C-alpha angles and dihedrals in degrees: 000000000000111000092237112188100151136019109299125034122192117200112310095328116123112246126235113264093231128030088205105038095197089066091067090087095050099090094052091043090052092050091049093048090050090051091051091048094050095049110121100186122055118243113271116262115230090209091065096048115124097202143017095265093053092047093053091048091050092049090052089050089055094054090091090062099055117115139172116291119230110254100176138325091291107034141042128206107240097169110134096214089055093061112112089223092054091046090052090053091049089052088059087066126197092346087075096054101086096050090042089053090054089050093046094051102039113015112109099179123122129228127221093254123112108175113221124197108203091195098052130086091207108130096196119108120206124195112212113243122227090238089062089056090048089054091051089055092047092050092052093048095046092041093222135101096196095107099056111137115241121213130183092202093243099085122121122225094271093048092050091050090051092052091051090047092051091049092047092049091052091050091049091051091050092047093051091047095054107020095100094054131084118245094260093048091048092053091047092050092049090055090048093049111096088214098041129122092257100175093049092051094044092050091053093046094056097043109131090217092063121120107261088233090064093055092044092052093047093048089058092060116107142167082070112016124204089255092053091048093050091051091049095046093049089054093044092050093054093044091053090061101044095098096044125100090237101043091156088076091062090045089054091053091047089053090051090053090048091053088055087053091052088058094045102040115000095181094054091043098064098080092049092046091051091052094048090045091056091048090049093050088052094046093048096044114126090248090060097045114155132173092217112129090233088067091052089051093047092054086060091052097048096069090054091052090050094046092052091051091050093048093054092048105264097150095190096062098080093044090053091047092049091055092048092046091055092047100056134078108234090211088072091058101034092141093062106037094121090051092048091055093047097096090049090052096044095046098030094152095054117125089226090078097055092110095027095069091058093042092053102041113013109036112088091192092057119104088219094054092050093044094050091045090051092048092048099053129064119256113192092187095057120093092201128073127231116274095202136023125197089218087079088067097055088092093054134071088270086088091065093057115096096221090053092049089053089051091052091047089057090053089053088064094054107107096178119128111269108173146290142261115255133185138058138272094251097054104023138254134265139179122269101203139117103224094086097037093130093062112105087228124022126231122287125210123214116235116257115266091243091056094239119159113255099175110137096017107151125217137189132234091256089053092052094054094042089053092051092047092049092052099041101044122068115235092014118143115272116258134182126187092217096058117111116269097255092053091048092050092053091049091050090054089055091050091049090054090052090050091050090060096094093179097056115097109216121220112217130211134194118267124177091325120205 
């Protein structure tokens, strides 16, 4: 027998519950509209409340009226925490928790918010429930996300109610545990608790927006101090993951705690940072390569560990990093190449990079050289786009390193098709090309002084890099992508001559920064 749940069954396949998924919300919407219509007494107005309790109750009443706020002509802000009503409840502090808990666990009203994802093909439409808004307020007041309810999407009504009840009970237990303590004492106790949310508490403690009185109070704590607790919790976090298949995840969290310690007490942090740095080098060694996302994330943390060590005077950090950099295959960490090169960029004059510059940009047998060359030239046969482009480093001290200049000179000989200029005089022009795909916004091109139309003008790879060089280096020859080919070729020759001057120190300037 076909497992027919909806309209059409095919073979033994179970059928979709709704032929039109967006209609799933109609019954609950109808019930909510009927409830609104049958209401005899207007919702309470927070502005007329005579005390705190009445104000909180009125604000909770008003949760059913919240809607998305216009952001611009195309988008609306439907974030729950951004609602003025939610912010007012948060401002009421812990006094609002008990009534919000009642709302979160039992309130079945709907808001006026229907989140829309303009980049999704999902045809379902979900109306945000009031209890979801109540949870957003609770999470902001308690400053923890650990009690968020988790749904698979397949729960029935009773199962959903049980999940909400479990979440509400956990919030209530947490509230009773900490409600009699000040904010600073609560954060301190969470760090002391062997089962506390250490990273959440540490992140709050080191926030630069904190009231100075909070920091002053916490700095007076001792036996143990905040610094001692952060050191212990970084170690504990790593140790908890040592027997797990993905122990890099615990190492990531330990690094995050250590970064909090660097903000709170840089001198005390060094020893912990050194230990985590050594563990990260070991975990990210070529012999331990893993495609787990936690490894990709960790490779973004490692440069920060190294940079902190270098800043506080640990002279070994950059030498260790140089050896690691030359041992890895960048293809394995393609998502984090810019982060990996960050210490080289920040400490560009360090002696540790003496061999690194050549290995990266002037050694054709190097995996790094070949990777960067591949990422910096168009490939019409590839379905993927480059994740890094050396043109982004023209505005850094990379441009004053001879191996890098040689690398750029090679790109100036690449005559392959790169892209075209698109747009119109009235609204501006931009580049249609794939080499800078990772930029949040592409490159724009100013209109010619004579007002001529340059839409559709094609340019080569060599033109693209000559144009970037011209705009990022002071006193470089002028270059425009819409010039005729002969004029562009002559300008490229002038740029090559400038690059060949190994003794000239180029001064860089900002240009359409990311």
